[in-house]
C-alpha positions, 0 to 999 in steps of 0.5 A: 222138249226133250223128245224133240231134241232127241229126234233132232239129234237122231236125224243126222244119224238116220240120214248118214245111215241112209247115205251109207246104205245107198253108197253100199248099194251103188258099190255092189251094183256099180263098183266094177264100172266105177273103178273102170271109169276112174282108171280110164280117167287116169290113163287118159290124163297120162296118155291123151292119145287114148281119146283118139280113134282112127280117121278114114284115109280120105285120099284114095289111090289115084296113080298118075300115068307115066310120062312119055319115055319115063322108066316103068316103076319096078315091082318089089318082092320079098317074103313071097309077096310083091307090090308096085313101086311108086318110084322108078328104078331098082332100090338097094335092098338090105335084109335082116332077120326080121325085115327087108329095107328098100332104099331108093336113090331119090331118097324114099326108104321102105321097110317091109317086116317079115309077115311071119315075124308078126305075132298072131295074137288070136291064134296064140290066145286060142291054142296056148292056154285053154283056161286063158282063152276061156276067160277071153271068150267070157269077156267077149262072148256077146261081141266076139273077136275072131281075127287079128284085124277085128281085135285091132279094130275094136282096140283102136275104136275104144276110148276112155270117154265111152266108159260110164259108172252105170254101164253093165259089168260085162261092158265095163270088163270088155272095155277095160281089157280093150283099153289095156290093149290099146295102151300096150299096142301103142301107136306103132311109131312116135307121132302126134297121136293121129292115126288113120284107117283104110279098107281096100279090096286087098288090104285093110288096116291102120296108118300111124302118122301123116306123110305130109308132115314129113315124119316117118309113117307106119302101116299095119295091114291085114289081108282077107286071110288075116295075114298081118303086114307091117311097113315103115315109110321114111326118107333120107335127109338128102331126099329130092322129094318126100313120100306122099300119101299116094305113094303109100296108097300105091304100095298098099293097094298093090300088095299081093301074094307073089305068083307061085310060078315066079318064085 
């Protein structure tokens, strides 16, 4: 009788010990992944837009032919680059240390940031601190990021929902870094959390905001040499019309280096 009571009282202790060993084993094997997963949940609750990934722009460039007698849209130039304007007439140009603003009489405003003022993150990582770059290589060794565009693409495609307590430690570390960068990069402009991607022959990148909702739109683009471009599209309050997606497409798909002979 006494033996049965002792066995009965020992059973909970044995079960508890087994549970402790299981928890300890799980913590050793999946501790990093679990912490990353918990952090992702917390970040997502404070920043719901982290769950979003860029959606491909569905509206391709479809320029309308100019009306008979209509003025030809002007070509716009700045920082040794040029693009076609969707609107007729010459804009009023206002320059600053880091950007040039093109303001049209009909209301549209295009802000083109100096490409040289955009941070070359990948170059900085590779050249500023060899020790830090080695850590970067260790984290992204199996899925290397070689260009700024690849970095932005990996960052914006990552969401907290992709985290798991049972994923491998290298994947957990890589996704933790990408989510931290996503928080740091933000959405370029305050918007409804929706953003888009495009991949055209001369440029690829990301658009933040929908012009159909009559809000300012930001675009971050990269050319085939990984040069980085940033635009903001908006309109004055008294604008006769609003900027359309086709207007933005026209500018981005005609962005190119200004011929040396024309500089």
